[in-house]
C-alpha positions as CSV (number, residue, x, y, z in Angstrom):
1,M,-76.6,23.4,-91.4
2,P,-78.0,21.3,-94.2
3,A,-80.4,24.0,-95.4
4,G,-77.9,25.3,-98.0
5,I,-76.2,28.6,-97.9
6,Y,-74.3,29.1,-101.1
7,V,-76.9,28.6,-103.8
8,P,-79.8,30.4,-102.1
9,S,-77.8,33.4,-101.2
10,M,-76.4,33.7,-104.7
11,V,-79.9,33.2,-106.3
12,V,-81.5,35.9,-104.1
13,G,-78.7,38.3,-104.7
14,G,-78.6,37.6,-108.4
15,L,-82.3,38.1,-108.8
16,M,-82.3,41.4,-106.9
17,G,-79.3,42.6,-108.8
18,R,-80.7,41.7,-112.2
19,L,-84.0,43.4,-111.3
20,I,-82.1,46.6,-110.4
21,G,-80.0,46.2,-113.6
22,H,-83.2,46.1,-115.7
23,M,-84.6,49.1,-113.9
24,V,-81.4,51.1,-114.6
25,Q,-81.4,49.9,-118.2
26,Y,-85.1,51.1,-118.6
27,L,-84.2,54.4,-117.0
28,V,-81.3,54.9,-119.4
29,M,-83.5,54.1,-122.4
30,A,-86.3,56.3,-121.1
31,T,-84.0,59.3,-120.6
32,P,-81.1,58.9,-123.0
33,H,-80.1,62.6,-123.0
34,W,-79.8,62.9,-119.2
35,S,-76.2,64.1,-118.3
36,V,-75.8,61.5,-115.6
37,W,-75.4,58.7,-118.2
38,G,-72.6,60.5,-119.9
39,S,-71.6,58.7,-123.1
40,C,-73.8,55.6,-122.6
41,P,-75.1,54.9,-126.1
42,V,-78.6,53.9,-126.8
43,V,-78.6,51.8,-130.0
44,G,-82.0,50.4,-131.0
45,E,-83.2,48.5,-127.9
46,A,-79.8,48.1,-126.3
47,T,-77.7,50.2,-124.0
48,C,-74.3,50.0,-122.3
49,I,-76.1,48.8,-119.1
50,L,-75.7,45.0,-118.7
51,P,-78.3,43.6,-116.2
52,G,-76.3,40.4,-115.9
53,V,-73.3,42.2,-114.5
54,Y,-75.6,43.8,-111.9
55,G,-76.8,40.3,-111.0
56,L,-73.3,38.9,-110.6
57,I,-72.2,41.8,-108.5
58,A,-75.3,41.5,-106.3
59,A,-75.0,37.7,-106.0
60,G,-71.4,38.0,-104.9
61,S,-72.1,40.8,-102.3
62,T,-75.1,38.8,-100.9
63,M,-73.1,35.7,-100.5
64,C,-70.3,37.7,-98.9
65,G,-72.8,39.2,-96.4
66,V,-74.0,35.7,-95.5
67,T,-70.8,33.7,-95.4
68,R,-68.2,36.5,-94.9
69,L,-66.0,35.2,-97.7
70,S,-64.1,38.1,-99.2
71,V,-61.0,37.5,-101.3
72,T,-62.1,34.0,-102.2
73,L,-65.4,35.2,-103.4
74,A,-63.8,37.9,-105.5
75,V,-61.6,35.3,-107.2
76,I,-64.6,33.0,-107.8
77,L,-66.5,35.8,-109.5
78,F,-63.5,36.8,-111.5
79,E,-63.1,33.2,-112.7
80,L,-66.8,33.1,-113.6
81,T,-66.5,36.1,-115.9
82,G,-63.0,35.5,-117.1
83,S,-62.6,39.3,-117.6
84,L,-60.6,41.9,-115.7
85,D,-63.2,44.5,-116.5
86,Y,-65.5,43.6,-113.6
87,V,-62.9,42.9,-110.9
88,L,-63.1,46.4,-109.4
89,P,-66.9,46.4,-109.1
90,F,-66.9,42.9,-107.7
91,S,-64.2,43.8,-105.1
92,L,-65.9,47.1,-104.1
93,A,-69.3,45.4,-103.7
94,I,-67.8,42.5,-101.7
95,L,-65.9,45.0,-99.5
96,V,-69.1,47.1,-98.7
97,A,-71.1,43.9,-98.1
98,K,-68.5,42.6,-95.6
99,W,-68.3,45.9,-93.8
100,T,-72.1,46.1,-93.6
101,A,-72.5,42.6,-92.4
102,D,-69.8,42.9,-89.8
103,A,-71.5,46.1,-88.5
104,I,-74.8,44.3,-88.2
105,E,-73.5,41.0,-86.8
106,P,-69.8,40.5,-86.1
107,R,-69.9,36.7,-86.1
108,S,-70.3,34.6,-89.3
109,I,-73.2,32.3,-89.9
110,Y,-70.8,29.4,-89.2
111,V,-69.9,30.7,-85.7
112,R,-73.4,31.5,-84.4
113,P,-75.5,28.9,-82.6
114,P,-78.2,27.2,-84.6
115,P,-81.2,29.5,-84.8
116,F,-83.9,26.8,-84.4
117,V,-82.7,25.3,-81.1
118,P,-84.5,27.2,-78.4
119,C,-82.5,26.0,-75.4
120,Y,-79.0,26.0,-76.9
121,R,-76.3,26.6,-74.3
122,D,-72.6,26.0,-74.4
123,N,-71.7,24.0,-71.3
124,V,-68.0,23.0,-71.3
125,A,-68.5,20.6,-68.4
126,E,-71.2,18.6,-70.2
127,R,-69.0,18.4,-73.3
128,R,-66.0,17.2,-71.3
129,A,-68.1,14.6,-69.5
130,L,-69.4,13.3,-72.9
131,L,-65.9,13.1,-74.3
132,T,-64.5,11.2,-71.3
133,W,-67.4,8.8,-70.9
134,R,-66.5,5.1,-71.4
135,P,-69.1,2.3,-71.6
136,P,-69.3,0.0,-68.6
137,R,-67.5,-3.3,-68.7
138,I,-69.7,-6.3,-69.1
139,S,-68.4,-9.3,-67.2
């Protein structure tokens, strides 16, 4: 399908993840002494919460949910960051996204029939007839 899968799924996931990251960061800054945050320091206007990491994790898990790439996507995200600190969160998010997407729809977006063709049917006889058709001889 020429509509594009990779970039839109990563953009939507990245936007939602960054939005959630900013909300968590605001929550940490609003309630710095809450015991849930543990030893997350609030220094000036900064915290240990990085909204960009939330965006990367959400972008990867959204793309995994759409395309069903798992190990490949974890390696791509690892190469984007260049740090081993985020491999576990990436891998867990991708694993949960794959399980959730497989529970909703077992087939990948590449295997399903196109969604905008109302009378799509898979007729093996028609395909075989088209493959064996030869043009008539002109004499």
